[in-house]
N, CA, C and O of each residue as an XYZ file, in Angstrom:
280
protein
N      15.625     -3.819      3.674
C      15.530     -5.266      4.519
C      14.970     -4.759      5.661
O      14.963     -5.574      6.584
N      14.494     -3.681      5.912
C      13.811     -3.408      7.354
C      12.459     -4.218      7.578
O      12.032     -4.781      6.570
N      11.917     -4.323      8.442
C      10.438     -4.448      8.832
C       9.549     -3.612      8.103
O       9.739     -2.406      7.944
N       8.404     -4.363      7.579
C       7.512     -3.417      6.997
C       6.713     -2.362      7.829
O       6.348     -2.700      8.955
N       6.452     -1.279      7.429
C       5.840     -0.411      8.312
C       4.289     -0.540      8.411
O       3.801      0.056      9.371
N       3.623     -1.056      7.783
C       2.253     -1.640      8.023
C       2.209     -3.125      7.950
O       2.705     -3.844      7.083
N       1.596     -3.430      8.907
C       1.387     -5.005      8.849
C       0.209     -5.613      8.251
O      -0.783     -4.934      7.988
N       0.276     -6.929      8.012
C      -0.869     -7.403      7.579
C      -2.225     -7.270      8.193
O      -2.391     -7.808      9.288
N      -3.400     -6.509      7.537
C      -4.597     -6.444      8.123
C      -4.815     -4.961      8.501
O      -5.877     -4.646      9.038
N      -4.009     -4.175      8.288
C      -3.782     -2.768      8.705
C      -4.749     -2.149      7.449
O      -4.641     -2.510      6.277
N      -5.759     -1.092      7.972
C      -6.209     -0.275      7.013
C      -5.592      0.994      6.689
O      -5.414      1.828      7.576
N      -5.212      1.230      5.348
C      -4.421      2.286      4.900
C      -5.138      3.188      4.075
O      -6.239      2.872      3.626
N      -4.567      4.375      3.816
C      -5.326      5.124      2.831
C      -4.138      5.876      1.866
O      -2.982      6.064      2.245
N      -4.613      6.214      0.706
C      -3.449      6.979     -0.158
C      -3.038      8.151      0.167
O      -3.821      8.883      0.771
N      -1.738      8.605     -0.145
C      -1.259      9.982      0.090
C      -1.623     10.623     -1.342
O      -1.847      9.992     -2.374
N      -1.630     11.909     -1.186
C      -1.960     12.624     -2.394
C      -0.892     12.403     -3.806
O      -1.198     12.604     -4.982
N       0.108     12.045     -3.396
C       1.343     11.680     -4.418
C       0.953     10.343     -4.943
O       1.575      9.928     -5.921
N       0.114      9.696     -4.485
C      -0.250      8.152     -5.010
C      -0.697      8.254     -6.446
O      -1.662      8.972     -6.710
N      -0.016      7.533     -7.471
C      -0.423      7.586     -8.885
C      -1.664      6.739     -8.892
O      -2.395      6.926     -9.865
N      -2.068      5.816     -7.980
C      -3.386      4.982     -8.228
C      -4.201      5.317     -7.110
O      -4.755      4.376     -6.542
N      -4.420      6.696     -6.596
C      -5.235      6.969     -5.561
C      -6.536      6.846     -5.784
O      -7.193      6.857     -4.742
N      -7.109      6.741     -6.699
C      -8.348      6.870     -7.092
C      -8.926      5.333     -7.080
O     -10.106      5.027     -7.246
N      -8.027      4.594     -6.887
C      -8.293      3.215     -7.118
C      -8.951      2.698     -5.689
O      -9.854      1.870     -5.566
N      -8.319      3.346     -4.740
C      -8.707      3.021     -3.327
C      -8.768      4.072     -2.319
O      -8.159      3.969     -1.255
N      -9.647      5.309     -2.690
C      -9.874      6.486     -1.947
C     -10.547      6.136     -0.544
O     -10.298      6.783      0.473
N     -11.297      5.208     -0.577
C     -12.196      4.822      0.610
C     -11.218      3.953      1.575
O     -11.664      3.516      2.636
N     -10.147      3.761      1.262
C      -9.357      2.671      1.993
C      -8.979      1.486      1.347
O      -9.515      1.085      0.314
N      -7.827      0.768      2.088
C      -7.711     -0.595      1.555
C      -6.970     -1.131      2.752
O      -6.318     -0.536      3.611
N      -7.266     -2.540      2.569
C      -6.469     -3.515      3.733
C      -5.178     -4.107      3.160
O      -5.104     -4.577      2.025
N      -4.111     -4.045      4.084
C      -3.095     -4.741      3.497
C      -3.048     -6.333      3.533
O      -3.000     -6.930      4.609
N      -3.064     -6.946      2.392
C      -3.037     -8.342      2.489
C      -1.435     -9.027      2.781
O      -1.134     -9.862      3.634
N      -0.698     -8.471      1.935
C       0.852     -8.802      2.134
C       1.599     -7.842      2.120
O       1.390     -7.009      1.239
N       2.627     -7.631      2.992
C       3.739     -6.910      2.785
C       4.915     -7.360      2.380
O       5.446     -8.324      2.931
N       5.476     -6.702      1.347
C       6.676     -7.098      0.652
C       6.282     -8.386     -0.393
O       6.917     -9.419     -0.607
N       5.159     -7.984     -0.883
C       4.428     -8.953     -1.803
C       5.274     -9.104     -3.176
O       5.261    -10.219     -3.697
N       5.977     -8.114     -3.775
C       6.532     -7.907     -4.908
C       8.014     -7.524     -4.624
O       8.320     -7.103     -3.509
N       8.940     -7.662     -5.611
C      10.256     -7.303     -5.492
C      10.289     -5.614     -5.555
O       9.331     -4.972     -5.986
N      11.443     -5.035     -5.099
C      11.440     -3.649     -5.030
C      11.753     -3.273     -6.510
O      12.472     -3.996     -7.199
N      11.288     -2.316     -6.902
C      11.570     -1.999     -8.581
C      12.415     -0.435     -8.417
O      13.244     -0.096     -9.262
N      12.114      0.335     -7.360
C      12.628      1.811     -7.519
C      13.789      1.758     -6.487
O      13.923      0.941     -5.576
N      14.493      2.658     -6.772
C      15.896      3.038     -5.890
C      15.563      4.139     -4.970
O      16.358      5.078     -4.924
N      14.342      4.174     -4.112
C      14.249      5.249     -3.249
C      13.668      4.626     -2.082
O      13.397      3.429     -1.986
N      13.486      5.544     -1.171
C      13.276      5.178      0.409
C      11.722      4.952     -0.010
O      11.049      5.535     -0.860
N      11.428      4.025      0.778
C      10.033      3.635      0.888
C       9.472      2.946     -0.248
O       8.248      3.008     -0.372
N      10.228      2.218     -1.210
C       9.966      1.681     -2.106
C       9.502      0.028     -1.971
O       9.461     -0.755     -2.920
N       9.188     -0.273     -0.637
C       8.726     -1.614     -0.435
C       7.393     -1.590     -1.005
O       6.654     -0.614     -0.880
N       6.981     -2.938     -1.802
C       5.561     -2.922     -2.482
C       4.747     -3.810     -1.393
O       5.235     -4.739     -0.750
N       3.443     -3.353     -1.314
C       2.374     -4.108     -0.505
C       1.274     -4.331     -1.544
O       0.916     -3.532     -2.411
N       0.705     -5.807     -1.256
C      -0.673     -6.104     -2.022
C      -1.904     -5.553     -0.911
O      -2.100     -5.837      0.271
N      -2.620     -4.647     -1.854
C      -3.671     -4.226     -0.918
C      -4.854     -4.628     -1.701
O      -4.886     -4.752     -2.925
N      -5.989     -4.850     -0.728
C      -7.345     -5.025     -1.204
C      -8.255     -3.665     -0.972
O      -8.513     -3.280      0.169
N      -8.619     -3.121     -1.895
C      -9.158     -1.713     -1.828
C     -10.952     -2.045     -1.216
O     -11.627     -2.998     -1.604
N     -11.302     -1.246     -0.452
C     -12.518     -1.452      0.155
C     -13.728     -1.611     -0.946
O     -13.978     -0.610     -1.618
N     -14.465     -2.759     -1.164
C     -15.415     -2.662     -2.081
C     -15.024     -3.355     -3.457
O     -15.895     -3.624     -4.284
N     -13.712     -3.627     -3.664
C     -13.128     -4.098     -4.786
C     -12.792     -5.620     -4.846
O     -12.275     -6.150     -3.863
N     -13.054     -6.297     -5.905
C     -12.938     -7.706     -5.869
C     -11.215     -7.917     -6.049
O     -10.764     -8.871     -5.415
N     -10.391     -7.243     -6.722
C      -9.195     -7.711     -6.853
C      -8.179     -6.668     -6.082
O      -8.414     -5.492     -5.807
N      -7.031     -7.396     -5.822
C      -5.850     -6.285     -4.905
C      -5.114     -5.727     -6.154
O      -5.145     -6.055     -7.340
N      -4.490     -4.833     -5.518
C      -3.533     -3.764     -6.436
C      -2.008     -3.852     -5.283
O      -1.802     -4.100     -4.095
N      -1.264     -3.510     -6.410
C       0.286     -3.217     -5.627
C       0.522     -1.816     -5.629
O       0.276     -1.058     -6.567
N       1.092     -1.464     -4.347
C       1.473     -0.159     -4.089
C       2.591     -0.046     -3.242
O       2.761     -0.882     -2.354
N       3.521      1.061     -3.443
C       4.559      1.246     -2.704
C       4.380      1.931     -1.328
O       3.435      2.701     -1.157
N       5.177      1.694     -0.448
C       5.199      1.958      0.997
C       4.790      3.571      1.165
O       3.947      4.079      1.905
N       5.702      4.185      0.202
C       5.893      5.736      0.168
C       4.478      6.335     -0.092
O       4.306      7.542      0.079
N       3.515      5.569     -0.480
C       2.416      6.184     -1.288
C       1.121      5.804     -0.254
O      -0.046      5.852     -0.644
N       1.485      5.449      1.027
C       0.497      4.946      1.963
C       0.569      5.858      3.101
O       1.515      6.616      3.315
N      -0.551      5.740      3.870
C      -0.602      6.382      5.278
C      -1.900      5.751      5.978
O      -2.838      5.196      5.406
N      -1.733      5.965      7.332
C      -2.985      5.733      8.175
C      -3.560      6.625      8.799
O      -2.803      7.527      9.159
N      -4.771      6.753      9.118
C      -5.689      7.859      9.806
C      -5.613      7.579     11.261
O      -5.531      6.496     11.839
N      -5.658      8.791     11.730
C      -5.686      8.979     13.331
C      -7.260      8.598     13.730
O      -7.627      8.641     14.904
């Protein structure tokens, strides 16, 4: 129930543990935080709707698979 770690419009990148990291290696923009219900019983399971750079469709990724760059 806590606030999303990444706000809408934030540029995020996949962690090395992300199962779909090849879909957005160049980064993605957060379209909606908490877009879908939580399905995993783990820390960082909040799901985000992301729009990968250069892609026409969005993908759903869990918060634990995302990071930002400095």
